[in-house]
C-alpha positions in Angstrom: -3.1 -32.3 18.7 -3.1 -28.9 20.3 -5.9 -26.2 19.7 -5.3 -22.2 20.1 -7.3 -19.1 20.4 -5.3 -16.2 18.7 -6.6 -13.0 20.0 -5.8 -9.7 18.1 -5.4 -6.3 19.4 -8.1 -3.7 19.1 -8.7 -1.9 21.7 -12.3 -1.4 22.5 -13.1 -3.6 19.7 -12.6 -6.3 21.9 -16.0 -6.4 22.9 -15.8 -8.0 19.9 -13.7 -11.0 20.8 -16.3 -11.6 24.0 -19.3 -12.2 21.5 -17.3 -14.4 19.4 -16.0 -16.3 22.1 -19.7 -17.0 23.4 -20.4 -19.2 20.2 -17.0 -20.7 20.6 -18.2 -22.2 23.9 -21.6 -22.7 22.8 -19.8 -25.0 20.0 -17.8 -27.3 22.8 -14.4 -25.5 21.9 -11.8 -25.9 24.4 -8.4 -24.3 24.0 -4.8 -25.6 25.1 -3.3 -22.5 24.1 -4.2 -18.8 24.1 -2.0 -16.3 22.4 -3.1 -12.4 22.5 -1.8 -8.7 22.1 -3.4 -5.9 24.0 -6.7 -6.1 24.2 -6.9 -10.2 23.2 -4.2 -10.8 25.6 -6.4 -9.0 28.8 -9.3 -10.9 26.9 -7.2 -14.3 27.3 -6.0 -13.5 30.9 -9.3 -14.3 31.4 -10.3 -16.6 29.5 -7.6 -18.8 30.3 -8.7 -19.4 33.7 -12.2 -20.1 32.3 -13.9 -17.2 33.5 -16.1 -16.4 30.2 -18.7 -14.5 32.8 -16.2 -12.6 34.1 -15.0 -11.3 31.1 -18.8 -10.5 29.9 -19.3 -8.6 33.0 -16.0 -6.5 32.8 -17.1 -5.3 29.4 -20.4 -4.4 30.2 -18.9 -2.3 33.2 -16.2 -0.4 31.2 -17.8 3.1 30.5 -14.8 5.7 29.5 -14.3 7.1 33.1 -13.4 3.6 33.9 -10.2 3.2 31.1 -8.7 6.9 31.8 -8.9 9.6 34.4 -11.1 12.2 33.5 -12.2 10.0 30.7 -13.0 10.8 27.1 -14.2 9.1 24.6 -12.5 8.7 20.9 -15.0 7.9 18.9 -15.7 10.0 15.6 -18.7 12.6 17.6 -15.7 13.1 19.8 -13.2 14.2 18.2 -15.6 16.2 15.2 -17.1 18.2 18.3 -13.8 18.4 20.9 -14.6 20.7 23.2 -10.8 22.0 24.5 -12.3 23.7 27.7 -14.6 21.1 28.4 -11.6 18.2 28.5 -9.0 20.3 30.1 -9.2 18.4 33.2 -8.1 15.0 30.8 -5.3 16.8 28.8 -3.8 17.8 32.4 -4.0 14.9 33.1 -2.6 13.3 29.9 0.7 15.9 30.3 1.3 15.2 33.8 1.0 11.4 33.0 3.1 11.2 29.4 -0.5 9.9 28.2 -3.5 9.3 29.2 -3.9 8.2 33.0 -5.1 4.7 32.9 -4.8 4.1 36.7 -8.9 3.4 36.4 -8.4 0.6 33.8 -5.5 -0.4 36.2 -8.1 -0.7 39.0 -10.3 -2.2 36.6 -8.3 -5.3 35.3 -7.2 -6.0 39.1 -10.5 -6.3 40.3 -11.2 -9.2 37.5 -7.9 -10.8 36.9 -6.2 -13.2 39.3 -2.7 -13.5 38.6 -2.1 -16.5 41.0 -5.0 -18.2 38.8 -3.2 -17.7 35.5 -0.3 -19.0 37.2 -2.1 -22.4 37.9 -3.7 -22.5 34.3 -3.5 -25.1 32.4 -3.8 -23.2 29.7 -0.8 -21.6 28.5 -1.3 -17.9 27.6 1.3 -16.0 25.8 1.1 -12.3 25.2 3.3 -9.7 22.6 4.6 -6.8 23.8 7.4 -4.2 22.2 10.6 -3.6 24.2 10.9 0.7 24.5 12.9 2.1 22.8 14.5 -1.0 21.5 10.9 -1.8 19.3 11.8 -5.2 19.7 8.8 -8.0 19.9 8.6 -9.7 23.2 7.0 -12.6 23.7 6.1 -13.6 27.4 4.4 -16.9 28.7 2.4 -15.4 31.5 1.6 -18.9 33.5 5.6 -19.0 33.7 6.3 -15.0 34.5 6.1 -14.0 38.2 3.0 -13.8 39.7 3.6 -9.7 40.6 4.7 -8.9 37.0 1.6 -10.8 35.3 -0.3 -7.2 35.6 2.2 -5.0 34.7 3.0 -7.3 31.5 -0.8 -7.2 30.2 -1.1 -3.4 30.8 2.4 -3.4 29.1 1.0 -5.1 26.0 -2.0 -3.1 25.6 0.1 0.8 26.4 -1.1 2.1 23.0 1.5 5.0 22.7 1.2 7.8 22.5 -2.5 7.5 23.9 -1.2 5.5 27.1 1.6 5.6 28.7 4.5 3.5 28.4 4.7 1.2 31.0 7.4 -0.4 33.0 8.5 -4.0 34.2 11.0 -5.3 36.0 12.7 -2.1 35.2 12.2 -2.4 31.3 10.1 -0.3 29.5 7.1 -1.5 27.1 4.5 -0.3 24.4 1.6 -2.3 22.7 2.3 -5.2 21.1 0.1 -3.9 18.0 3.3 -2.2 16.7 5.0 -5.6 16.2 2.3 -8.4 16.0 -1.2 -7.4 16.4 -2.5 -10.9 15.1 -0.1 -13.3 17.4 -0.8 -16.7 15.0 3.0 -17.3 14.9 3.7 -17.3 18.6 0.4 -19.9 18.7 2.0 -22.0 16.1 5.8 -21.7 17.9 3.9 -22.7 21.1 2.8 -26.3 19.7 -0.8 -25.5 18.2 -1.8 -27.3 15.2 -5.5 -26.1 15.3 -6.5 -22.5 15.7 -9.4 -20.1 16.0 -8.6 -16.8 15.5 -10.5 -13.9 16.5 -9.7 -10.4 14.5 -11.2 -7.4 14.6 -9.8 -5.9 11.1 -8.7 -2.9 13.5 -7.8 0.4 10.9 -8.5 -2.1 8.2 -4.8 -3.0 9.3 -3.1 -6.1 7.4 -1.7 -8.2 9.8 2.3 -8.8 10.4 1.9 -12.9 9.5 -1.6 -12.5 7.3 -0.7 -15.7 5.3 -0.4 -17.8 8.3 -4.5 -16.8 8.6 -4.8 -18.6 5.3 -3.6 -22.0 6.3 -6.5 -25.2 5.9 -5.9 -25.3 9.8 -7.0 -21.9 10.8 -10.8 -20.5 11.4 -10.8 -17.2 11.0 -13.6 -14.9 12.8 -13.2 -11.3 11.4 -15.8 -8.6 11.2 -18.3 -8.6 8.7 -19.0 -4.7 9.1 -16.8 -1.9 10.5 -16.9 -2.2 14.2 -15.7 1.7 14.6 -13.5 3.6 16.8 -10.7 1.4 18.7 -11.5 3.6 21.7 -14.7 3.7 21.8 -16.4 2.6 25.2 -19.8 3.7 24.8 -21.9 1.2 26.5 -23.9 1.0 23.4 -21.2 0.5 21.2 -19.5 -2.3 23.0 -23.1 -4.3 23.5 -23.4 -3.7 19.6 -19.8 -5.2 19.1 -19.9 -8.3 21.6 -23.3 -9.2 19.7 -21.5 -8.6 16.1 -19.3 -11.1 17.1 -21.7 -13.7 18.0 -23.3 -13.7 14.7 -20.0 -13.9 12.8 -19.0 -16.0 14.7 -21.8 -18.3 14.0 -21.6 -17.8 10.2 -18.2 -18.9 10.0 -19.8 -22.3 11.6 -22.6 -22.1 9.2 -25.5 -21.9 11.6 -25.6 -18.3 10.5 -25.6 -16.9 6.7 -25.8 -13.2 5.6 -23.6 -10.3 4.5 -24.4 -7.2 6.0 -27.3 -9.1 8.2 -27.3 -12.3 10.0 -30.2 -15.2 9.5 -30.4 -19.2 10.2 -29.0 -20.5 7.5 -31.8 -23.8 7.7 -34.2 -20.3 6.6 -32.0 -19.4 4.2 -31.8 -22.2 2.7 -35.2 -23.3 2.3 -36.3 -20.2 1.0 -33.4 -19.9 -1.6 -35.2 -22.9 -3.4 -38.0 -21.0 -3.8 -36.4 -17.6 -4.8 -34.5 -19.4 -7.7 -37.9 -21.0 -8.9 -39.7 -17.8 -9.1 -36.9 -16.0 -10.7 -36.8 -19.2 -13.7 -40.6 -19.1 -13.8 -41.2 -15.7 -15.2 -41.0 -14.6 -19.0 -37.7 -15.0 -20.5 -37.3 -11.3 -20.8 -37.9 -10.5 -17.3 -35.8 -13.6 -16.1 -33.0 -11.8 -18.4 -33.4 -8.9 -16.5 -33.3 -10.4 -12.9 -30.6 -12.9 -13.7 -28.6 -9.8 -15.1 -29.0 -7.9 -11.8 -28.1 -10.9 -9.3 -24.8 -11.2 -11.3 -24.0 -7.7 -11.4 -24.7 -7.7 -7.6 -22.8 -11.1 -7.2 -19.5 -9.4 -9.4 -19.8 -6.3 -6.8 -19.1 -8.7 -4.1 -16.7 -10.6 -5.4 -18.4 -13.7 -5.9 -17.9 -15.8 -9.2 -20.2 -18.6 -8.9 -22.8 -17.4 -6.5 -24.8 -20.2 -4.5 -28.0 -20.3 -4.6 -28.6 -19.1 -0.8 -26.2 -16.1 -2.1 -28.6 -15.1 -5.0 -31.2 -14.8 -2.3 -29.6 -13.1 -0.2 -28.3 -9.9 -2.4 -31.7 -8.8 -3.1 -33.0 -9.4 0.2 -30.4 -7.3 1.8 -30.1 -4.9 -1.0 -34.1 -4.7 0.3 -33.4 -4.5 4.3 -30.9 -1.8 3.4 -33.2 0.7 1.4 -35.4 0.3 4.3 -32.7 0.8 7.0 -33.5 -2.7 8.5 -31.0 -2.5 11.8 -28.2 -5.4 11.2 -27.0 -6.1 14.3 -30.7 -8.5 15.1 -31.1 -12.3 13.8 -34.1 -11.9 11.3 -36.5 -14.6 9.4 -36.1 -14.0 5.3 -39.8 -13.7 4.6 -40.6 -11.8 7.7 -37.5 -9.1 7.2 -38.6 -8.7 3.6 -42.0 -8.3 4.1 -41.2 -5.7 7.3 -38.9 -3.6 4.6 -41.7 -3.9 1.6 -44.5 -2.6 3.7 -41.8 0.4 5.4 -41.0 1.2 2.1 -44.3 1.2 0.4 -45.4 3.9 2.7 -42.8 6.1 2.3 -43.6 6.0 -1.9 -47.1 6.2 -0.8 -46.2 9.7 0.8 -44.3 10.8 -2.1 -46.5 9.3 -4.4 -44.2 7.5 -6.9 -41.8 4.4 -6.3 -41.5 0.9 -8.0 -43.1 -0.9 -4.7 -46.1 1.5 -4.5 -46.5 1.0 -8.1 -46.2 -3.0 -8.1 -48.6 -3.4 -4.8 -50.8 -0.4 -5.2 -51.0 0.5 -9.1 -49.1 3.8 -9.1 -46.2 5.5 -10.8 -42.5 5.7 -11.5 -39.4 5.2 -9.0 -37.1 6.8 -6.2 -36.3 4.3 -3.9 -35.3 1.5 -6.6 -34.3 2.0 -10.4 -36.1 0.8 -12.9 -33.7 -2.4 -13.2 -34.9 -3.5 -9.4 -38.7 -4.3 -10.7 -37.7 -7.9 -11.7 -35.8 -9.0 -8.6 -38.5 -6.9 -6.3 -41.5 -9.2 -8.1 -39.3 -12.2 -7.5 -38.4 -11.9 -4.0 -42.1 -11.1 -3.1 -43.1 -14.1 -5.6 -40.7 -16.5 -3.9 -42.3 -15.2 0.1 -45.9 -15.3 -1.0 -46.0 -11.4 -0.3 -47.9 -9.9 -3.1 -51.6 -11.0 -1.8 -50.4 -9.3 2.0 -49.0 -6.0 0.3 -51.8 -5.6 -2.1 -53.8 -5.5 0.8 -52.0 -2.1 2.5 -53.9 -0.2 -0.6 -56.7 -0.5 1.9 -54.9 1.0 5.1 
């Protein structure tokens, strides 16, 4: 049996893979084959030599000016507030190089990636690029490539035209492998893999070329539970957030964490779900029906036909957390998170003089943050976590 790691392309979103791989290593996963496209190929180059810590360090070192000369960030804010005068040096360099001058990025790759170690690695590394102008998929097993061609082929796989320039290797021109095969799972299978872990960043909500293979039972697929942002945003805080998101989503795939947009320890949610179920079923019949209708409407919105007890708890809990604008990039404890969110919203509603939570726990008037039909579910949450006494204590503060 051969196990493969498949790493999709996605520019700066490749930081997500670094976090996901941290979880894989913690789980004792080891791979015989790695295939990658674009940034996935670059990440794979360090992983095939067992250099995870170097990979993490590389990503923590990345900044816009270490990707492109006179580097710009292509995040939403940079695009909407584009200043042509302030970006003149970058634009002149772009025209001269027929694409961004990525000399800094090539230096960064040379600093961390050792072609000799790739040649010697027992882990087979296959990368995808695209011929130009023929636009044919080209597969290269780097362990078998000439040592001097390994870094150029890695750059070719990530030559995202028109942002990056076309790459020339041994007299032939190549562009980003994304254009033909962004998630090279078929390549891994052709190399002999019969068990696969794939990390795909859902770049631009793009459907992979061989998406049907991702549904096979021998494939474990790790994908973002929320948008990771721009594929060209190398802001350090965004890089770190996406690394953390990759770790959390991988933990969910392996069953350690659970959640839709938030992350909780599975064992905590399992315990709390039983209390929540009992709380709902012990309500007065009319209120119980209202609560169940709310839960099933929320389940329908998530595409859950027969939600589990854990999912039925998470639906109102995450609804509550989103209303309180609780950050999504932290590991949460259900009871503590619910209390903090309710306490925060009570204080906000107190300032306005109305709100369901304020009325429930401080005996005050109508709603702002929540709709009237939310009331039964909120009562059930508070009851399940035994929060009512603590929240009512806020009345005297």
